[in-house]
C-alpha positions as CSV (number, residue, x, y, z in Angstrom):
1,X,40.9,36.8,154.2
2,X,44.7,36.8,153.7
3,X,46.5,36.3,150.4
4,X,48.0,33.0,151.6
5,X,44.5,31.7,152.5
6,X,43.2,32.7,149.0
7,X,46.2,31.0,147.4
8,X,45.5,27.8,149.3
9,X,41.8,27.8,148.2
10,X,42.8,28.3,144.6
11,X,45.4,25.5,144.8
12,X,42.8,23.2,146.4
13,X,40.2,24.0,143.8
14,X,42.8,23.4,141.0
15,X,43.8,20.0,142.5
16,X,40.1,18.9,142.9
17,X,39.4,19.9,139.3
18,X,42.5,18.0,138.1
19,X,41.3,14.9,140.0
20,X,37.9,15.1,138.3
21,X,39.3,15.5,134.9
22,X,41.7,12.5,135.4
23,X,38.8,10.3,136.6
24,X,36.7,11.3,133.5
25,X,39.6,10.7,131.2
26,X,40.4,7.2,132.4
27,X,37.4,5.4,130.7
28,X,38.2,7.2,127.4
29,X,41.8,6.0,127.6
30,X,40.7,2.4,128.2
31,X,38.6,2.6,125.0
32,X,41.5,3.8,123.0
33,X,43.4,0.7,124.0
34,X,40.6,-1.5,122.6
35,X,41.0,0.1,119.2
36,X,44.8,-0.6,119.3
37,X,44.2,-4.4,119.8
38,X,43.4,-4.8,116.1
39,X,46.7,-6.1,114.6
40,X,48.6,-3.7,112.4
41,X,48.8,-6.5,109.9
42,X,46.0,-9.0,109.8
43,X,44.9,-12.1,108.0
44,X,42.0,-10.5,106.2
45,X,40.8,-13.4,103.9
46,X,41.6,-17.0,103.2
47,X,40.7,-19.1,100.1
48,X,41.6,-22.5,101.4
49,X,39.6,-24.6,99.0
50,X,40.7,-23.8,95.4
51,X,37.6,-23.6,93.2
52,X,37.2,-26.6,90.8
53,X,39.1,-29.9,91.0
54,X,42.2,-30.2,93.2
55,X,44.5,-31.4,90.4
56,X,47.7,-29.7,91.6
57,X,47.9,-27.6,88.5
58,X,49.7,-24.3,89.0
59,X,46.4,-22.5,88.3
60,X,44.6,-24.6,91.0
61,X,47.4,-24.1,93.5
62,X,47.4,-20.3,92.9
63,X,43.6,-20.3,93.6
64,X,44.5,-21.3,97.1
65,X,45.7,-18.1,99.0
66,X,45.8,-16.0,102.1
67,X,45.4,-12.2,102.1
68,X,47.2,-9.9,104.6
69,X,46.1,-6.4,105.1
70,X,48.1,-3.5,106.6
71,X,45.7,-1.5,108.8
72,X,48.1,1.4,109.3
73,X,48.9,4.4,107.2
74,X,52.6,3.4,107.1
75,X,54.4,0.7,105.1
76,X,55.5,-2.3,107.1
77,X,58.5,-4.4,106.0
78,X,57.5,-8.1,106.4
79,X,61.1,-9.4,106.0
80,X,61.5,-12.4,108.3
81,X,57.8,-12.7,109.0
82,X,56.3,-16.2,108.7
83,X,52.9,-17.5,107.5
84,X,52.2,-21.1,108.6
85,X,49.5,-23.8,108.8
86,X,48.7,-26.4,111.4
87,X,50.9,-29.0,109.7
88,X,54.0,-26.8,110.0
89,X,54.2,-25.6,106.3
90,X,55.9,-22.3,106.5
91,X,56.3,-19.3,104.1
92,X,59.0,-16.9,105.2
93,X,58.7,-13.4,103.7
94,X,61.7,-11.9,102.0
95,X,62.3,-8.2,101.8
96,X,58.7,-7.1,101.1
97,X,57.1,-3.8,102.1
98,X,53.3,-3.9,102.5
99,X,52.1,-0.3,101.9
100,X,49.8,1.4,104.3
101,X,46.1,0.4,103.9
102,X,47.2,-2.2,101.3
103,X,46.5,-5.9,100.9
104,X,48.8,-8.6,99.5
105,X,47.6,-12.1,98.4
106,X,50.0,-15.0,99.1
107,X,49.4,-17.8,96.6
108,X,50.4,-21.4,97.1
109,X,51.7,-22.1,93.6
110,X,54.4,-20.6,91.4
111,X,54.4,-17.2,90.0
112,X,56.1,-13.8,89.7
113,X,55.9,-11.7,92.9
114,X,54.4,-8.2,92.6
115,X,53.2,-5.5,95.0
116,X,49.8,-7.2,95.3
117,X,50.6,-10.9,94.9
118,X,53.3,-13.1,96.4
119,X,53.9,-16.8,95.5
120,X,55.1,-19.7,97.7
121,X,56.4,-21.6,94.7
122,X,55.0,-24.9,96.0
123,X,53.8,-27.9,94.0
124,X,51.4,-29.2,96.7
125,X,48.5,-27.6,98.5
126,X,49.1,-26.1,101.9
127,X,45.7,-25.1,103.4
128,X,43.3,-28.0,104.4
129,X,39.9,-27.5,102.8
130,X,37.9,-28.8,105.8
131,X,39.8,-27.2,108.7
132,X,43.1,-25.4,109.4
133,X,44.6,-22.4,111.1
134,X,46.7,-19.8,109.3
135,X,49.1,-18.1,111.7
136,X,51.1,-15.0,111.0
137,X,54.2,-14.3,113.1
138,X,56.5,-11.3,113.0
139,X,60.3,-11.3,112.6
140,X,60.6,-11.8,116.4
141,X,58.5,-14.9,116.4
142,X,55.4,-13.3,118.0
143,X,52.0,-14.2,116.8
144,X,50.5,-11.2,115.0
145,X,47.2,-12.8,113.9
146,X,45.5,-16.2,113.3
147,X,42.5,-17.3,111.2
148,X,40.9,-20.7,111.7
149,X,38.2,-22.5,109.7
150,X,36.4,-25.8,110.0
151,X,36.1,-27.7,113.3
152,X,37.7,-24.8,115.2
153,X,36.3,-21.9,113.3
154,X,37.2,-19.0,115.5
155,X,39.7,-16.1,115.6
156,X,42.4,-16.4,118.3
C-alpha cells in the first residue's frame, strides 16, 4: 500500500469521525439554547393586591409591588427600562444597576430608593387586583418578560 493511499484512508477516517462528533453535538447545542431562553432579568414575583383595606395610604400603596430578579452573575443597568401595566401606567427606571443574582422590589407608593427597593412615588394603585399583566421592556423597547394574573393567568 502506498503512502498516498494510507494518507487518503486516514483523512477519510478523520472526516467520518468529525461528522459523527458533529451529529452527536447538535442535540446538546439545541438544549443549551433552551437554557438561554430564560430572561436575564425576569419578573419574579408580584403583589398586586395590597394586604388589608385599599385606602390609598402610602403604607398600602407600598404593599403593592413587583419584584425583578437578575439571573446572571453580572450587574445589569436598567436605565431606560420600563415596567408597565395593561392600562398603560409606566415606571421608567433611572440609572439603577441590578447586581448579579439580585432582586429589586418596585413599590407603587412613595419612598426612598435603595439597592433592594425602588419607589414609583404614586398616590394611586397601579396593579389591578383581579387581573392584569406586568410587562418589562428594555431600553430598546423590546419585551424582556411578562407576568399575568387573573382571567389571563399565564406567562407570555
